[in-house]
C-alpha positions in Angstrom: 4.8 -2.9 7.9 3.2 -6.2 8.3 4.1 -9.9 8.4 2.2 -11.9 5.9 4.2 -14.6 4.2 5.7 -15.5 0.8 4.6 -13.4 -2.2 4.2 -14.2 -5.7 5.7 -14.1 -9.1 6.9 -11.1 -11.0 7.9 -9.9 -14.3 10.3 -6.9 -14.7 10.4 -4.1 -17.2 13.8 -3.0 -18.5 14.8 0.4 -19.8 16.8 1.1 -22.9 20.5 0.5 -22.6 21.0 3.4 -25.0 19.5 5.7 -22.4 21.6 4.1 -19.7 18.4 3.8 -17.6 18.4 1.1 -15.1 14.9 0.5 -14.0 12.5 -2.4 -13.6 8.8 -3.0 -13.6 7.2 -5.7 -11.5 3.9 -6.6 -13.1 1.5 -7.7 -10.4 -2.0 -8.5 -9.4 -1.5 -8.0 -5.7 -2.6 -10.5 -3.1 -6.0 -9.8 -1.6 -7.4 -11.4 1.4 -10.9 -12.6 1.1 -12.5 -11.9 4.4 -15.2 -14.6 4.5 -14.7 -16.0 7.9 -16.3 -14.3 10.9 -13.5 -13.2 13.3 -13.7 -14.1 16.9 -15.4 -11.5 19.0 -12.8 -9.2 20.6 -12.4 -10.3 24.2 -12.9 -14.0 23.6 -10.4 -16.2 25.5 -8.3 -17.0 22.5 -7.8 -13.3 21.9 -6.4 -12.8 25.4 -2.8 -11.6 25.7 -0.6 -14.4 27.0 -2.8 -17.3 26.0 -5.4 -17.1 28.6 -4.3 -14.3 31.0 -7.4 -12.3 31.8 -7.5 -8.5 31.8 -10.2 -6.1 32.7 -12.4 -5.2 29.7 -11.6 -1.5 30.0 -9.8 -1.6 26.7 -13.2 -2.3 25.0 -14.7 0.8 26.7 -11.7 2.9 25.6 -12.0 1.7 22.0 -15.8 2.3 22.0 -15.2 5.8 23.4 -12.7 6.5 20.7 -15.2 5.4 18.0 -18.0 7.5 19.5 -15.7 10.6 19.8 -14.8 10.3 16.1 -18.4 9.9 15.0 -19.2 13.0 17.1 -16.8 15.0 14.9 -18.9 14.4 11.8 -21.5 17.2 11.3 -25.1 15.9 11.8 -26.0 16.8 8.2 -23.3 14.4 7.0 -24.6 11.4 8.9 -25.9 8.8 6.5 -29.3 7.3 6.9 -29.5 3.6 8.0 -31.0 2.4 4.6 -27.9 3.6 2.8 -25.6 1.9 5.2 -27.6 -1.3 5.0 -27.6 -1.2 1.3 -23.8 -0.7 1.3 -23.3 -3.8 3.4 -25.1 -5.9 0.7 -23.0 -4.7 -2.2 -19.8 -6.1 -3.6 -18.5 -2.6 -4.4 -19.2 0.6 -2.6 -16.7 2.6 -4.5 -17.5 4.6 -7.7 -21.2 4.6 -8.5 -22.6 3.8 -5.0 -20.8 6.4 -3.0 -21.2 9.0 -5.8 -25.0 8.4 -5.7 -25.0 9.7 -2.1 -23.2 13.0 -3.0 -24.7 16.3 -4.0 -23.6 17.7 -7.4 -21.0 20.2 -6.1 -19.3 17.7 -3.8 -19.2 15.1 -6.6 -17.8 17.6 -9.0 -15.0 18.8 -6.8 -14.0 15.4 -5.4 -14.0 13.8 -8.9 -11.4 16.3 -10.3 -7.9 15.1 -11.1 -5.6 16.5 -8.4 -3.5 18.6 -10.8 -6.7 20.1 -12.2 -8.0 20.8 -8.7 -4.8 22.6 -7.7 -4.8 24.7 -10.8 -8.2 26.0 -9.7 -7.2 26.6 -6.0 -3.9 28.2 -6.9 -5.5 30.7 -9.3 -8.4 31.5 -7.1 -11.1 30.0 -9.2 -12.1 27.6 -6.4 -11.9 28.5 -2.7 -10.0 26.2 -0.4 -13.0 26.2 1.9 -15.2 24.8 -0.9 -12.6 22.1 -1.8 -11.9 21.0 1.8 -15.5 21.0 2.7 -16.4 18.8 -0.2 -13.6 16.3 0.6 -14.4 16.2 4.3 -18.1 15.4 3.4 -17.1 12.6 1.1 -14.6 11.3 3.6 -17.3 11.4 6.3 -19.5 9.2 4.0 -16.6 6.9 3.3 -15.8 6.4 6.9 -19.4 5.5 7.8 -19.4 2.9 5.0 -15.9 1.6 5.5 -14.4 2.6 8.9 -11.3 3.9 7.3 -10.3 6.8 9.6 -8.8 6.6 13.0 -8.7 10.4 13.4 -11.2 12.9 12.0 -10.0 16.5 11.5 -12.8 18.0 9.5 -13.5 21.1 11.7 -9.9 22.1 12.0 -9.4 21.4 8.3 -12.2 23.7 7.2 -10.8 26.5 9.5 -7.4 26.1 7.9 -9.0 26.3 4.5 -10.6 29.6 5.5 -7.2 30.9 6.6 -5.7 30.0 3.3 -8.5 31.8 1.5 -7.7 34.9 3.6 -4.1 34.6 2.7 -4.9 34.4 -1.0 -7.2 37.5 -0.8 -4.5 39.4 1.1 -1.4 38.4 -0.9 -3.0 37.7 -4.3 -1.1 34.4 -4.5 -1.4 30.9 -3.1 0.6 29.8 0.0 2.3 27.1 -2.1 1.8 24.6 -5.0 -0.4 22.4 -2.8 -2.7 25.3 -1.8 -5.9 23.9 -0.3 -5.1 20.3 -1.1 -7.0 17.8 1.2 -4.6 15.1 2.3 -5.0 12.0 4.6 -2.1 10.3 6.3 -1.7 6.9 7.9 -2.3 6.9 11.7 1.5 6.6 12.2 2.3 10.2 11.4 1.9 12.7 14.1 -0.3 15.7 13.4 -0.4 18.6 15.8 -3.7 18.5 17.7 -4.5 14.9 16.8 -3.9 11.6 18.4 -1.7 8.8 17.0 -2.7 5.2 17.9 -0.9 3.1 15.3 -3.7 0.6 15.8 -3.1 0.3 19.6 -6.0 0.9 22.0 -3.4 1.7 24.7 -2.2 4.7 22.6 -5.6 6.5 22.7 -5.2 9.9 24.3 -1.5 9.5 24.8 1.8 10.2 23.0 2.8 6.7 21.8 1.4 5.2 25.0 2.7 7.8 27.4 -0.2 9.6 29.0 2.0 12.2 30.6 4.3 13.0 27.7 4.7 16.8 27.0 4.6 15.8 23.3 1.0 14.6 23.5 -1.1 16.7 21.1 1.8 18.9 20.0 4.2 16.6 18.2 4.2 16.7 14.4 6.0 14.6 11.9 8.5 16.5 9.6 6.7 15.3 6.5 3.4 16.7 7.7 5.0 20.0 8.4 6.4 20.1 4.9 3.0 19.3 3.4 1.4 22.1 5.4 4.1 24.6 4.4 3.2 23.8 0.7 -0.5 24.6 1.4 -1.8 21.0 2.0 -4.4 20.4 4.7 -4.7 17.2 6.7 -8.4 16.2 6.9 -7.9 12.9 8.7 -5.7 10.0 9.6 -6.3 6.5 8.2 -6.7 3.2 9.9 -3.8 0.8 10.0 -3.1 -2.7 11.3 -2.4 -3.1 15.0 1.4 -2.6 15.4 1.8 -2.1 11.6 2.8 -5.8 11.6 0.6 -7.4 9.0 -0.4 -7.1 5.3 -4.1 -6.7 6.1 -5.6 -3.9 8.1 -7.2 -4.9 11.4 -7.2 -3.4 14.9 -9.3 -3.5 18.1 -10.4 0.1 17.6 -12.2 0.0 14.3 -12.0 -3.7 13.4 -11.2 -5.2 10.0 -10.9 -2.9 7.0 -12.5 -4.3 3.9 -11.7 -3.3 0.3 -14.4 -0.9 -1.0 -13.8 -2.0 -4.6 -14.7 -5.6 -3.6 -15.9 -5.9 0.0 -15.1 -9.6 0.0 -11.5 -8.6 0.0 -8.9 -6.9 2.2 -7.9 -3.3 1.7 -4.3 -4.5 2.3 -1.9 -3.4 4.9 -0.5 -2.0 6.8 -1.6 1.2 5.1 -5.0 -0.3 4.2 -7.1 2.6 5.5 -5.2 4.9 3.2 -6.0 2.7 0.2 -9.6 2.5 1.2 -10.3 6.2 1.8 -8.7 7.0 -1.6 -10.6 4.3 -3.4 -13.8 5.9 -2.0 -12.7 9.4 -3.1 -12.4 10.7 0.4 -9.0 12.2 -0.1 -7.1 13.8 -2.9 -3.8 12.0 -2.1 -2.5 10.0 0.8 0.7 9.2 2.7 1.5 5.7 4.0 4.6 3.9 5.0 6.4 0.8 3.7 9.0 -1.7 4.8 7.8 -4.7 2.9 4.8 -3.6 0.7 2.6 -1.5 3.0 2.1 1.2 0.4 2.3 -0.9 -2.8 -0.1 -3.6 -1.6 -2.9 -1.2 -0.5 -2.5 0.8 -3.7 -2.7 -2.3 -5.8 -5.6 -3.9 -3.8 -7.7 -0.7 -4.3 -6.7 0.1 -7.9 -4.6 3.1 -7.1 -1.2 4.6 -8.2 1.6 4.8 -5.6 5.3 5.3 -5.2 7.6 3.9 -2.6 10.8 5.9 -2.8 14.2 4.7 -1.6 15.1 5.5 2.0 16.5 9.0 2.4 14.4 10.7 -0.3 11.6 11.7 2.0 11.7 12.5 5.8 10.6 9.9 8.3 11.5 12.2 11.2 9.1 12.1 14.2 7.0 9.3 12.9 5.7 6.5 15.2 6.9 3.0 14.3 7.5 -0.5 15.5 11.1 -1.6 16.0 12.4 1.9 15.7 16.0 0.9 16.0 15.9 -1.3 12.9 17.5 0.8 10.2 19.1 -1.8 7.9 15.9 -2.3 5.9 14.2 1.0 6.8 10.6 2.0 6.8 10.0 4.8 4.3 7.1 7.1 3.5 5.1 6.4 0.4 2.5 8.3 -1.6 -0.9 6.9 -2.9 -3.0 8.7 -5.4 -5.6 8.3 -8.1 -3.2 9.3 -11.0 0.4 9.0 -11.8 0.5 12.8 -12.1 -0.8 13.3 -8.6 1.9 11.0 -7.1 4.6 12.7 -9.1 3.5 16.2 -8.2 3.4 15.5 -4.5 6.8 13.9 -4.4 8.3 16.7 -6.5 6.9 19.5 -4.4 8.0 17.9 -1.1 11.5 17.3 -2.4 11.5 21.0 -3.4 11.3 22.0 0.3 14.9 20.6 0.7 13.9 18.3 3.6 17.6 17.4 4.1 18.1 20.8 5.8 15.7 19.8 8.6 16.3 16.0 8.7 19.9 14.7 8.5 18.6 11.3 7.4 17.4 12.7 4.1 19.9 12.7 1.3 20.6 16.2 -0.2 19.3 15.2 -3.6 17.3 18.0 -5.4 14.6 17.0 -8.0 16.2 16.0 -11.3 13.9 17.0 -14.1 16.6 16.1 -16.6 16.3 12.4 -15.5 12.6 12.4 -16.4 13.3 14.0 -19.8 15.9 11.4 -20.7 13.6 8.5 -19.6 10.7 9.9 -21.4 12.3 9.6 -24.8 13.7 6.8 -26.9 12.9 3.1 -27.3 13.0 0.9 -24.1 14.0 -2.6 -23.5 11.8 -4.6 -21.1 12.9 -7.7 -19.3 10.2 -10.2 -18.5 10.2 -12.4 -15.3 6.7 -13.8 -14.6 7.5 -17.0 -12.8 10.1 -17.6 -10.1 10.0 -21.3 -10.3 8.1 -21.6 -7.1 4.6 -20.1 -7.6 2.8 -19.4 -10.9 0.7 -16.3 -11.1 -3.1 -16.7 -11.1 -5.0 -16.2 -14.4 -5.8 -12.5 -13.9 -2.1 -11.7 -13.5 -1.1 -13.7 -16.5 -3.7 -11.8 -18.5 -2.6 -8.5 -17.1 1.0 -9.3 -18.0 0.0 -10.2 -21.6 -1.8 -6.9 -21.8 1.3 -5.0 -20.8 3.7 -7.0 -23.0 1.4 -6.5 -26.0 0.9 -2.8 -25.1 4.6 -2.0 -24.8 5.4 -3.9 -28.0 2.8 -1.8 -29.9 4.7 1.2 -28.7 7.9 -0.1 -30.4 9.6 -1.3 -27.2 11.5 -4.5 -26.9 11.2 -7.4 -24.5 14.0 -9.6 -23.2 14.5 -12.3 -20.6 15.4 -11.6 -17.0 17.0 -14.0 -14.6 17.9 -12.2 -11.3 19.6 -13.6 -8.3 17.5 -15.9 -6.1 14.8 -13.9 -4.3 14.6 -16.5 -1.6 17.7 -15.0 -0.1 16.0 -11.7 0.1 13.0 -13.2 1.9 15.3 -14.8 4.5 17.3 -11.6 5.0 14.2 -9.5 5.3 12.5 -11.8 7.8 15.5 -12.1 10.1 16.6 -8.5 10.0 13.3 -6.7 10.5 12.5 -9.2 13.3 15.9 -9.2 14.9 14.7 -7.7 18.1 12.0 -10.4 18.6 9.3 -7.7 18.2 9.4 -7.2 22.0 7.6 -3.9 21.7 4.3 -5.3 20.4 3.3 -7.2 23.6 4.4 -4.2 25.6 2.1 -1.9 23.8 -0.8 -4.3 24.1 -0.3 -4.6 27.8 -0.9 -0.8 28.2 -4.6 -1.5 27.8 -4.9 -5.2 28.1 -6.2 -5.5 24.6 -5.7 -8.8 22.8 -3.6 -9.5 19.7 -5.7 -9.3 16.5 -6.1 -12.9 15.2 -3.7 -12.3 12.4 -0.8 -11.7 14.8 -1.5 -14.6 17.2 0.6 -17.2 15.3 3.7 -15.0 15.6 3.6 -14.5 19.4 3.3 -17.9 21.1 1.8 -17.5 24.5 1.7 -13.7 23.8 5.4 -13.4 24.2 8.0 -11.9 21.9 10.4 -14.1 19.9 14.0 -14.6 21.0 16.1 -11.6 19.8 19.3 -12.1 17.8 22.6 -11.1 19.4 24.9 -8.5 18.0 27.2 -11.1 16.2 24.2 -12.7 14.5 22.9 -9.3 13.3 26.4 -8.4 12.0 26.5 -11.6 10.0 23.1 -10.8 8.5 24.1 -7.4 7.5 27.2 -8.8 5.7 24.8 -11.1 3.8 22.5 -8.2 3.1 25.3 -6.2 1.5 26.5 -9.2 -0.5 23.0 -9.8 -1.8 22.6 -6.2 -2.8 26.0 -6.2 -4.6 25.1 -9.4 -6.4 21.8 -8.0 -7.5 23.3 -4.7 -8.6 26.0 -6.5 -10.7 23.3 -8.5 -12.5 21.1 -5.4 -13.0 24.0 -3.4 -14.5 24.7 -6.3 -16.8 21.2 -6.2 -18.1 20.2 -2.6 -17.4 16.5 -3.0 -16.6 13.7 -5.3 -15.8 10.0 -6.1 -15.7 7.9 -8.7 -13.8 4.9 -9.9 -11.9 5.0 -9.6 -8.1 2.0 -11.4 -6.6 0.6 -14.8 -7.5 -3.1 -14.1 -6.8 -5.9 -11.6 -7.5 -7.1 -12.1 -4.0 -6.4 -14.3 -0.9 -9.0 -16.4 0.9 -8.2 -16.3 4.7 -5.2 -18.5 5.4 -4.3 -18.9 1.8 -1.4 -16.4 1.4 1.6 -18.3 0.3 4.3 -16.3 -1.5 5.6 -12.8 -0.7 9.2 -12.9 -1.8 9.1 -10.3 -4.5 7.6 -7.5 -2.6 10.1 -8.2 0.2 12.9 -8.1 -2.3 12.1 -4.6 -3.3 12.5 -3.4 0.3 15.5 -5.6 1.0 17.3 -3.9 -2.0 15.9 -0.4 -1.0 14.7 0.0 -4.6 12.0 2.4 -5.9 8.5 1.0 -6.7 5.5 2.4 -8.5 2.1 0.8 -8.7 0.0 1.2 -11.9 -3.6 -0.1 -12.3 -4.1 -2.3 -15.4 -7.4 -4.1 -15.4 -9.8 -6.1 -13.2 -10.2 -9.8 -12.5 -13.0 -11.2 -14.7 -14.6 -14.5 -13.8 -15.7 -15.0 -17.4 -12.1 -14.7 -18.7 -9.8 -15.6 -15.9 -10.7 -19.3 -15.5 -8.6 -21.8 -13.7 -6.5 -24.1 -15.9 -7.1 -27.5 -14.3 -4.5 -29.1 -16.5 -1.6 -27.1 -14.9 1.0 -29.2 -13.1 2.2 -27.3 -10.0 5.9 -26.9 -9.7 6.0 -27.0 -5.9 3.9 -27.6 -2.8 3.5 -23.9 -2.3 2.5 -23.5 -6.0 -0.1 -26.3 -5.6 -1.7 -24.7 -2.5 -1.8 -21.3 -4.2 -3.3 -22.7 -7.4 -6.0 -24.6 -5.5 -6.9 -21.4 -3.7 -7.9 -19.6 -6.8 -11.7 -18.9 -7.2 -12.7 -16.9 -10.2 -16.1 -16.0 -8.8 -14.7 -14.7 -5.5 -11.9 -12.8 -7.1 -14.1 -11.2 -9.8 -13.7 -7.4 -9.9 -10.4 -7.3 -8.0 -8.0 -4.6 -9.5 -5.1 -6.0 -11.4 -2.0 -3.7 -11.1 1.6 -3.7 -12.2 4.4 -2.6 -10.0 7.4 -1.1 -11.8 10.7 -1.2 -9.9 13.8 0.9 -10.3 17.1 0.9 -8.6 17.9 3.0 -5.5 17.1 6.7 -5.7 15.8 6.5 -9.3 12.4 8.1 -8.6 12.4 10.6 -11.4 13.4 8.0 -14.1 10.9 5.5 -12.8 8.1 8.1 -12.9 8.8 8.9 -16.5 8.8 5.2 -17.3 5.6 4.7 -15.4 3.9 7.4 -17.6 5.1 5.5 -20.7 3.6 2.3 -19.4 0.3 4.1 -18.8 0.5 5.4 -22.3 1.1 1.9 -23.6 -1.9 0.6 -21.8 -4.2 3.3 -23.1 -5.1 1.3 -26.1 -7.0 -1.2 -23.9 -10.3 0.6 -23.8 -12.2 -2.4 -22.4 -11.8 -6.0 -21.2 -12.8 -7.2 -24.6 -9.8 -5.5 -26.3 -7.7 -7.8 -28.4 -5.2 -9.7 -26.3 -2.2 -11.6 -27.5 -2.5 -15.4 -27.5 -0.8 -17.0 -24.4 1.5 -18.9 -26.7 2.7 -15.6 -28.2 4.2 -14.3 -25.0 4.5 -17.5 -22.8 8.1 -18.0 -23.5 8.9 -14.3 -22.9 7.1 -14.1 -19.5 8.6 -17.3 -18.2 5.4 -19.3 -17.7 5.9 -23.0 -17.0 5.0 -25.7 -19.5 1.5 -27.0 -19.2 1.0 -30.6 -18.2 -2.4 -32.4 -17.9 -3.1 -33.7 -14.4 -6.2 -34.6 -12.6 -7.8 -31.4 -11.4 -8.1 -30.8 -7.6 -11.3 -29.1 -6.5 -10.4 -29.2 -2.8 -10.2 -25.8 -1.2 -7.8 -26.2 1.7 -7.2 -23.8 4.6 -3.5 -23.8 5.1 -2.9 -21.6 8.1 -2.1 -24.6 10.2 -0.3 -26.5 7.3 2.0 -23.9 5.9 4.7 -21.9 7.7 4.0 -18.3 7.2 6.7 -15.7 6.7 7.4 -13.5 9.7 7.9 -10.5 7.5 7.0 -6.9 8.3 5.3 -4.5 5.9 
C-alpha cells in the first residue's frame, strides 16, 4: 500500500455479451516518479520524527549493520567489481543487455528461460534444482548490488533446499510439486521461517514486527509462503518495500530509494517496488507482492512486467505483516508479478489448487475454474473504451499505446463501444477515508522503535510527526454504507454494458512532486475487482511529443500536461491494465491472453498505427483547442493537495 495521490485516465475493455463475460481492461501507462532531486541526508533535522525532536543516531548504525549483514550473505565470487557498478550508475537502463553482459553462459541461459519452460525441465529431471536456484541466486546477487532491491538474502538456505529437492526427485522419481525448484522472491511483508521481516522499518530489524522478545521471531511463516513451498517453490530473497507500505514509490531508511532498472531516472513504483525491480533484472522467476491501491499493478507496469491482483479471498493473506491490520473493508490482497502471462497464470492456478480455504477461513472455497477460461478464450469480444475521465488527459505515450490496443483488437475482429461508468471521484474519496480511518497511528509508533525519521515522501501526511485524527465508529459506518452503494451502482452499470476497457494512469513517468491523478487505480481496489497488467510498448521521445495546442480541461490536467517531458520519459514501459469484476480471475486471464495475441502484430515501434482521428472518438479524447503553449515546469508538491491513499 502507499499514499500517492490522484491517478490518471483509463480505457476499459469489454467482453462479449454473447459469452456473458463481464470483464474490463484498463489501458495504462503507469505513473513513474522521476527521481532527479537529491533527497535529504537521513538524519537531517527535517527528517526527524516529530518535527525537530532529536533521537540518538543508533538507527543509522542498525540500518548499516543490516546492509552489511546482507552483503556478507553474497558469496565472494559473486561480488561485482567496482568498474561494473560505476558503469551501471551512468546508464539509463541496467536491465536486459547490461546485466546479462555480466553473467556466465549457463547462468544467462537458465535465468532467461520462460518460467513454464524452466519448470518443465525441473519437473522431468532434465535440470537440477540446484543448478536453477544457484543461477537465479547469482543473478539476484548481481541485481541487488546494482539496484539494492533485496531486504533479505536467502541464497545459502535456498541452495540447500534445492539440493534436498534433487534428493527427493532421485529417491521418488517424481517432483515434489508443479513448482519443483522454482526460485521465488516475496515482498518483505511476508514472513519466511528463518528470515527477518522489516516492512521497511529500521525498528523491525532482528525482531518480529518490532517485538524483540516475541516467540515468533525467526519462526513465523505466512500461509502463502507455506503453500508455495509445498508446491516445490524456493524463496531466494525478500524484496525491498516502502517504509510502512504507505506510498507509491519504494524508499526506506535501510536501503534507500529504489530506482527503476529499466530507466534509472524513474521510480520502481510502490509499495512492491523491489519486487518489480528484481524481476525486471531477471533475479527471480516470479514474485509475490501485495496491493490495496495499486502496489502490485504499478510496479509491474513501471518495470514492464505482467501481474495479477486477484480479488480478496482468492489467495491467503494469513500471517502477513501489514499497516492498519484491522482495516478490512478495502482489504490488502496478495498479488503475483512475472515476466509472462503464462507464469502469472500458472502460479495462481497451482496455489489455488492447494485449497487454501482449508487452512485460512478468510479464503473463499472457490476451486480453479478451467471452464471459465475456455469460455472466455473463444468468440468475438466487445471492448468498451474509456480513455479520459474529464479531469486529466493521458500523456502522449498512453494515447499511442491505447491506439495500438484498439487497432490490435479490431484486427482480431473484436468490437469497440463507449463506456461511461459511475464517477470515480467517489471511489477516491471512499478509499482515502476508509483506509486512513484509524489516522495511521501505527506508523509513528513503529518509527519510534528506533528513532528513525519519516522518509521524505511521508512527511506531508504526518504534521509534526503525529498521526491524523481517527474517525469514530459512526463515521466509519456511514462510509461503509456509501461504499456498498457505490459498488452496487457500479455493478448495475457493468451488468448493463457487460465489459469495459480503459487507460488508468495519465503519465509515462512522474517528476518528483508532479503526481496528480490516481483515481482509477484506487477504484479497482475500492470495488475489489481483479486486475492484470500487460506490457504494450515503450515511451519514445521521437514519437510521443507534447501537443502544445491542447487546452487542459482542469487545473489538475494543466499541471499534469505541463509535467510531461518526452526526453525524460523516453524508454518507460507502457502497459495496459485489464480489469474484471470480483472473483473473475480465470476469465480475465483468458482475456489477457487474447489481448497479448492482438498486440503480437506490433513487431516494432514503427509498426503501422491508426491515425488519432480514427479512434479519438472511441477512446474519449477531448477536442483539441489551440492555446499558447506553457513551457514552465512547475513543482506542485506545495501547490496541489495530494491524495492520502494507501497502496
